[in-house]
C-alpha positions as CSV (number, residue, x, y, z in Angstrom):
1,X,7.2,-40.1,-0.1
2,X,11.0,-40.9,-0.2
3,X,13.2,-38.2,1.3
4,X,14.9,-37.4,-2.1
5,X,11.5,-36.9,-3.8
6,X,10.3,-34.6,-1.0
7,X,13.5,-32.6,-1.3
8,X,13.2,-32.3,-5.1
9,X,9.5,-31.2,-4.8
10,X,10.5,-28.5,-2.2
11,X,13.2,-27.2,-4.6
12,X,10.7,-26.9,-7.4
13,X,8.3,-24.9,-5.1
14,X,11.0,-22.5,-4.0
15,X,12.1,-21.9,-7.6
16,X,8.5,-21.2,-8.7
17,X,8.1,-18.7,-5.8
18,X,11.3,-16.9,-6.7
19,X,10.3,-16.7,-10.3
20,X,6.9,-15.3,-9.5
21,X,8.0,-12.9,-6.8
22,X,11.2,-11.2,-6.0
23,X,12.9,-11.7,-9.4
24,X,10.1,-10.1,-11.4
25,X,11.1,-6.9,-13.2
26,X,8.9,-3.8,-12.7
27,X,6.3,-3.3,-15.4
28,X,7.5,-0.6,-17.9
29,X,5.4,2.5,-18.3
30,X,3.4,2.6,-21.6
31,X,3.9,6.1,-23.1
32,X,2.2,5.3,-26.4
33,X,-0.9,7.5,-25.8
34,X,1.2,10.2,-24.2
35,X,3.4,10.4,-27.3
36,X,0.4,10.4,-29.6
37,X,-1.3,13.3,-27.8
38,X,1.7,15.2,-26.3
39,X,0.3,18.4,-24.9
40,X,1.8,21.8,-25.2
41,X,-0.2,23.3,-22.4
42,X,-1.5,21.9,-19.1
43,X,-4.5,23.1,-17.0
44,X,-4.0,22.2,-13.3
45,X,-7.2,22.1,-11.3
46,X,-7.2,22.5,-7.5
47,X,-6.6,19.1,-5.9
48,X,-9.2,16.9,-4.2
49,X,-8.3,16.4,-0.6
50,X,-8.6,13.2,1.4
51,X,-6.3,14.4,4.2
52,X,-7.4,16.1,7.4
53,X,-5.4,19.3,6.6
54,X,-7.9,21.8,5.3
55,X,-5.2,24.0,3.7
56,X,-3.7,21.1,1.8
57,X,-5.2,21.6,-1.7
58,X,-4.0,25.2,-2.2
59,X,-0.7,24.7,-0.4
60,X,-0.1,21.7,-2.7
61,X,-1.4,23.5,-5.8
62,X,1.1,26.4,-5.4
63,X,3.9,23.9,-5.9
64,X,2.7,22.2,-9.1
65,X,3.5,24.8,-11.8
66,X,7.3,25.0,-11.4
67,X,8.2,21.4,-12.2
68,X,5.7,21.2,-15.0
69,X,7.1,24.4,-16.5
70,X,10.7,23.2,-16.1
71,X,9.7,20.0,-17.9
72,X,8.7,22.0,-20.9
73,X,5.0,22.7,-20.7
74,X,3.0,25.9,-20.6
75,X,1.0,25.9,-17.3
76,X,-2.0,28.0,-17.0
77,X,-1.7,30.3,-13.9
78,X,-3.3,28.2,-11.1
79,X,-4.5,31.2,-9.1
80,X,-6.3,32.7,-12.2
81,X,-7.9,29.3,-13.1
82,X,-9.1,28.9,-9.5
83,X,-10.5,32.4,-9.3
84,X,-12.3,32.1,-12.7
85,X,-13.9,28.8,-11.6
86,X,-15.2,30.3,-8.4
87,X,-16.5,33.4,-10.0
88,X,-18.5,31.1,-12.4
89,X,-20.3,29.1,-9.7
90,X,-17.8,26.4,-8.9
91,X,-16.5,27.1,-5.4
92,X,-14.9,23.7,-4.6
93,X,-12.3,21.5,-6.2
94,X,-14.9,18.7,-6.3
95,X,-17.2,20.8,-8.5
96,X,-14.3,21.9,-10.7
97,X,-13.3,18.3,-11.3
98,X,-16.8,17.6,-12.7
99,X,-16.5,20.2,-15.5
100,X,-16.8,18.4,-18.9
101,X,-13.6,18.3,-20.9
102,X,-15.1,20.0,-23.9
103,X,-16.0,23.0,-21.7
104,X,-12.5,23.2,-20.3
105,X,-11.1,23.2,-23.8
106,X,-13.6,25.8,-25.0
107,X,-13.0,28.2,-22.1
108,X,-9.2,27.8,-21.5
109,X,-7.9,26.4,-24.8
110,X,-5.7,23.9,-23.0
111,X,-4.4,20.7,-24.5
112,X,-4.5,18.6,-21.3
113,X,-5.8,18.8,-17.7
114,X,-4.1,17.5,-14.6
115,X,-6.3,16.0,-11.9
116,X,-4.7,15.6,-8.5
117,X,-5.8,13.7,-5.4
118,X,-4.1,14.4,-2.1
119,X,-4.2,11.2,-0.1
120,X,-2.2,12.3,3.0
121,X,-0.8,15.6,4.0
122,X,0.6,17.1,7.2
123,X,2.3,16.1,10.5
124,X,1.7,12.9,12.4
125,X,2.6,13.2,16.1
126,X,3.7,10.4,18.4
127,X,4.9,10.8,22.0
128,X,8.6,11.3,21.2
129,X,8.6,11.9,17.5
130,X,6.7,13.2,14.6
131,X,6.5,12.6,10.8
132,X,5.5,15.0,8.1
133,X,4.1,13.3,5.0
134,X,2.8,14.3,1.6
135,X,1.3,11.6,-0.6
136,X,-0.6,12.4,-3.8
137,X,-1.6,10.8,-7.0
138,X,-2.4,12.5,-10.3
139,X,-3.8,11.9,-13.8
140,X,-3.1,13.8,-17.0
141,X,-6.0,13.7,-19.5
142,X,-6.0,14.8,-23.1
143,X,-8.8,17.4,-23.4
144,X,-9.8,16.9,-27.1
145,X,-10.1,13.1,-26.9
146,X,-10.5,12.3,-23.2
147,X,-7.6,9.9,-23.4
148,X,-5.6,9.3,-20.2
149,X,-2.0,10.2,-21.1
150,X,-0.3,9.5,-17.8
151,X,-1.1,8.3,-14.2
152,X,1.3,8.4,-11.3
153,X,2.0,9.7,-7.9
154,X,4.6,10.5,-5.3
155,X,5.2,10.3,-1.5
156,X,7.7,12.2,0.6
157,X,8.1,11.8,4.3
158,X,10.3,13.5,6.9
159,X,10.7,12.5,10.5
160,X,12.0,14.1,13.7
161,X,12.9,12.3,16.9
162,X,15.9,11.8,19.1
163,X,17.7,15.1,19.7
164,X,20.6,13.5,21.6
165,X,19.4,14.6,25.0
166,X,17.7,11.4,26.2
167,X,14.1,11.1,27.0
168,X,13.8,14.7,28.4
169,X,15.4,16.1,25.3
170,X,13.2,14.0,23.0
171,X,10.0,15.2,24.8
172,X,11.2,18.9,24.6
173,X,12.0,18.5,20.9
174,X,8.6,16.9,20.1
175,X,6.8,19.6,22.1
176,X,8.6,22.4,20.3
177,X,8.0,20.8,16.9
178,X,4.3,20.5,17.6
179,X,4.0,24.2,18.7
180,X,5.9,25.4,15.7
181,X,4.0,23.3,13.2
182,X,0.6,24.2,14.7
183,X,1.1,27.7,13.3
184,X,3.1,26.8,10.1
185,X,2.6,24.4,7.2
186,X,5.5,22.1,7.6
187,X,4.3,19.9,4.7
188,X,4.5,22.7,2.1
189,X,8.3,22.1,1.3
190,X,7.6,18.4,1.0
191,X,4.7,19.1,-1.4
192,X,7.3,20.8,-3.7
193,X,9.5,17.8,-3.4
194,X,6.6,15.4,-4.2
195,X,5.7,17.3,-7.3
196,X,9.3,17.4,-8.5
197,X,9.6,13.7,-7.9
198,X,6.3,13.0,-9.7
199,X,7.2,15.0,-12.8
200,X,10.9,14.0,-13.1
201,X,10.7,10.3,-12.0
202,X,13.1,8.7,-14.6
203,X,11.0,5.6,-14.9
204,X,7.5,6.8,-14.5
205,X,7.5,10.6,-14.7
206,X,6.2,12.9,-17.4
207,X,7.7,13.0,-20.8
208,X,9.6,16.3,-21.4
209,X,7.3,18.8,-23.1
210,X,7.8,20.6,-26.4
211,X,9.3,23.7,-24.7
212,X,12.2,21.6,-23.2
213,X,15.4,21.3,-25.2
214,X,15.6,17.6,-24.4
215,X,12.1,16.9,-25.6
216,X,12.9,15.0,-28.8
217,X,15.5,12.7,-27.3
218,X,13.3,12.0,-24.3
219,X,10.3,11.1,-26.5
220,X,12.5,8.6,-28.5
221,X,14.2,7.2,-25.4
222,X,11.2,6.0,-23.3
């Protein structure tokens, strides 16, 4: 193949790769079903837990209500919902997630239910550093119709490492961090950040609910 022909073919390949890859715009979120069944009230079930942190579900659950309420939704008190489920023979989040939608609607009168899965939670230790991470995904489902209104997730990470004192200082910092976090839930503040990020993400977050003053403008704008 002549040199000019090979060069031309290479240019075409590069152009095709650029068009298919890095230049592609992110897929916009489809809010059609969400708008059609916009809930006024949200029932949040205790999250399922894939992390090794046994306290993750209820630590995370305690941070869900505030951003949802600030976004304009009535949120059923999560502690009351959890206690009611347990008193009625459903002691684990897995069993609670299996309750039929019509039964949730009958018992609680909620418009929608939020299912959460914790994928990662807690502190990861290396020799000289550590990282605290919270990663979760969620799904909002319309109770009367079973329609999925929204799906999304969030991840927040925070690292600690060099304290400015060289190797010895780094070792001391890592040891102190591990001792402190063995008795405290260092991921709890990050769970609050993750929930706020998930609800208020400007491109893929929740629509503002009917109790938020910006509800009508938000529903038209996305």
